[in-house]
C-alpha positions in Angstrom: 147.5 84.4 148.3 144.9 82.0 146.3 143.7 83.8 142.8 139.9 83.7 142.4 138.8 83.2 138.7 135.2 83.4 137.5 133.7 81.1 134.4 131.5 80.8 132.3 129.1 77.3 131.1 131.2 75.7 128.9 134.8 77.7 129.5 137.6 74.3 129.9 139.4 74.5 133.3 141.7 72.0 131.6 142.5 69.5 129.2 143.9 65.7 130.1 147.0 66.4 129.2 147.9 69.5 130.4 150.5 70.2 133.4 149.1 70.0 136.7 150.1 73.2 138.3 147.2 74.0 140.3 144.0 72.9 142.2 140.3 74.3 142.0 138.3 74.7 145.1 134.9 75.6 143.6 133.3 78.4 145.0 129.8 78.0 142.6 128.7 76.5 139.8 129.1 73.1 138.3 131.9 71.3 136.3 131.9 68.1 134.8 134.9 65.7 134.7 135.2 64.0 130.9 137.5 60.8 130.6 138.4 59.5 126.7 137.5 56.8 126.3 138.3 55.7 122.3 136.6 57.8 119.8 134.1 59.1 123.0 134.3 61.4 125.7 132.9 60.2 128.9 131.0 62.0 131.3 132.5 60.5 134.8 131.0 63.2 137.4 130.5 66.1 138.0 132.4 68.6 140.6 129.8 71.2 142.5 130.9 74.3 145.2 132.0 73.6 148.2 134.4 70.8 146.3 137.9 70.1 145.3 139.0 69.7 141.5 142.9 68.7 140.6 144.0 68.2 143.8 145.1 64.5 143.3 147.7 65.7 140.0 149.2 68.2 142.2 149.9 65.2 145.1 151.0 63.0 142.7 152.9 65.1 140.2 151.2 64.2 137.2 149.9 65.3 134.2 145.6 65.8 134.1 144.0 62.2 133.9 140.7 64.1 132.5 139.4 67.0 131.5 137.3 69.9 132.9 134.3 71.9 131.4 132.3 74.1 132.6 128.5 73.4 132.8 127.3 76.3 133.5 128.7 80.1 135.3 130.8 79.6 138.5 133.4 81.0 140.0 137.0 79.1 141.9 139.8 79.7 143.8 143.1 78.6 141.5 145.4 77.5 144.7 149.3 76.9 143.3 150.8 73.3 144.6 152.0 75.6 148.3 149.2 77.4 148.3 147.5 73.7 148.8 149.3 72.1 150.7 149.0 75.0 153.0 145.7 74.7 153.7 145.8 70.8 153.9 148.1 71.6 157.2 145.3 74.0 158.4 142.1 72.3 157.6 142.2 68.5 159.7 139.1 66.7 157.6 140.6 67.7 154.4 144.1 66.4 155.6 142.2 62.8 156.5 140.5 62.6 153.7 143.7 63.1 151.1 146.4 60.9 153.9 143.0 58.3 153.8 143.0 58.4 149.5 146.6 57.9 149.9 146.5 55.1 151.7 144.6 53.2 149.5 146.3 54.4 146.0 149.3 52.8 148.0 147.1 49.5 148.8 146.2 49.0 145.7 149.7 49.5 144.1 151.1 46.9 146.7 148.6 44.2 145.5 149.9 45.1 142.1 153.4 44.2 142.9 152.6 41.4 145.3 150.0 39.8 143.1 146.3 39.3 143.9 146.3 40.2 147.7 142.7 39.3 148.3 142.9 35.8 147.3 146.1 34.5 148.6 145.0 35.9 152.2 141.2 33.6 151.6 143.6 30.9 150.5 145.9 30.7 153.6 143.1 31.2 155.9 141.4 28.8 154.5 144.1 26.1 155.6 145.2 27.1 158.4 140.8 27.6 159.8 139.1 25.4 157.4 137.0 28.9 156.7 137.3 31.5 154.5 139.0 35.0 155.1 136.4 37.3 154.4 133.4 38.5 156.6 130.5 36.7 156.6 127.3 38.2 156.8 126.2 38.9 161.1 123.7 36.1 162.4 121.4 37.1 159.1 120.6 40.6 160.2 121.9 42.0 157.1 121.1 41.3 153.5 122.8 42.6 150.6 121.2 41.8 146.9 123.0 43.1 143.5 120.3 43.8 140.6 120.9 44.7 137.5 119.9 48.0 136.9 119.9 48.1 132.9 118.7 45.9 130.7 121.8 45.1 129.1 123.4 44.5 132.3 120.5 42.5 132.7 121.0 40.4 129.6 124.4 39.6 131.1 124.3 38.5 134.5 120.4 37.8 134.7 117.5 39.2 136.2 117.1 37.6 139.3 118.6 39.6 142.2 122.6 37.8 143.5 123.1 37.7 146.6 126.2 38.8 148.2 127.0 36.3 151.0 130.5 37.6 152.5 132.5 40.9 152.1 134.9 42.5 150.6 132.5 42.0 147.6 134.2 42.7 144.1 132.5 43.0 140.7 135.2 43.4 137.4 135.2 41.8 134.3 136.1 39.3 132.2 139.5 39.6 130.7 140.0 39.0 127.4 143.0 37.0 125.9 146.3 38.6 126.4 145.0 40.3 129.4 146.9 39.7 133.0 144.5 39.0 135.9 143.1 42.3 138.1 145.0 42.0 142.0 141.3 41.8 142.9 139.5 38.5 141.7 136.6 39.7 141.4 133.4 38.0 143.0 131.5 39.1 140.3 133.4 38.6 136.4 131.0 40.5 133.9 131.8 40.4 130.0 132.4 43.7 128.4 134.0 44.7 125.2 136.1 47.3 124.0 136.1 50.2 124.5 135.3 49.0 128.1 133.5 51.2 130.6 134.0 48.6 133.2 137.6 47.9 135.2 139.1 44.2 135.5 138.5 44.6 139.4 136.3 48.3 139.3 134.7 48.4 142.6 133.7 46.5 145.9 131.2 46.4 148.5 133.3 46.1 152.3 132.4 47.0 155.6 134.2 49.7 157.8 133.4 50.9 161.5 130.5 48.9 161.4 129.6 51.0 158.0 128.9 49.3 154.7 130.3 51.2 151.1 131.5 51.0 147.6 135.1 51.5 147.3 136.3 52.7 143.7 139.5 49.8 142.6 141.3 52.9 140.4 139.4 51.7 138.1 139.4 53.9 134.7 136.5 55.6 134.5 135.3 56.1 138.3 132.2 54.6 139.8 128.9 56.5 140.4 127.3 55.9 144.1 123.8 57.7 144.6 124.4 60.4 142.0 127.7 60.9 143.9 130.8 60.1 141.5 134.1 58.7 143.1 137.3 57.7 141.6 140.5 58.5 140.3 139.7 62.0 139.5 137.6 62.6 142.4 138.3 64.3 146.3 136.9 60.4 147.5 136.9 56.5 146.1 135.0 55.1 148.4 130.9 56.1 150.0 128.6 55.3 152.1 125.5 52.9 151.2 122.4 53.7 152.3 119.2 51.1 153.8 116.9 50.0 150.7 118.0 50.4 147.2 121.4 52.2 145.9 122.3 53.0 142.3 125.8 52.2 141.4 126.9 52.7 138.6 130.3 51.4 137.0 132.2 53.6 133.7 130.9 57.0 134.6 128.0 58.3 133.3 125.2 56.4 131.0 127.2 53.4 131.5 125.2 50.0 131.2 126.9 48.6 134.7 124.4 50.1 136.5 124.0 48.3 139.9 121.4 48.3 142.5 122.4 47.3 145.6 119.9 47.0 148.1 120.3 46.5 151.9 117.6 44.9 154.3 
């Protein structure tokens, strides 16, 4: 039977490198997730009441990839790996979410093994059909603009909005000398300096089932979409975009890589 715990503001639930020997289901309260980046601890997101914490480390059998610290008093259920798997078998929505995440992870691994799968597909279809494989936006009904949301980013990509003409659209960092190219070639490559906040292929704008969404591409520090963190250390790797303005922050809270994605 799952154990219930109480935590107070400032309590550490686990540290990066600890064994992933349990999963937390937060009843109430707020927990911040931190990732070390050089000498700094970067806030990459929050987990709040009704959300899971530490589940992917258990499923993948790896140590904790981040540190979890309470920022308010609260309570959580602590499940052993077997208790968590039993919960998954009873909860269809939880199972679907985990299957989707594992599918994304598997595809990322396959891309790394096979090379730049997206670019290869584009080139193959261009050669065969004379048209790129990326999905053109339909009949001008949808307009997607990418704009810098911070002065620092504006100095890197300029003040003018970037129109996204085809999907998927990948944003990432320019590799430095000696680095291999990323699995997915970015449509927008941005300069960054160590310690990096931006990964070489960080996030992607795409369409799924008629909805526009942002996917974190396994980045080191995750992505925040309209206040919702996504990525390796959170329950989801994707977030839907709304009509109008959306704020997308690559590299954790406080990162200079803040974008405004406008859907017209």
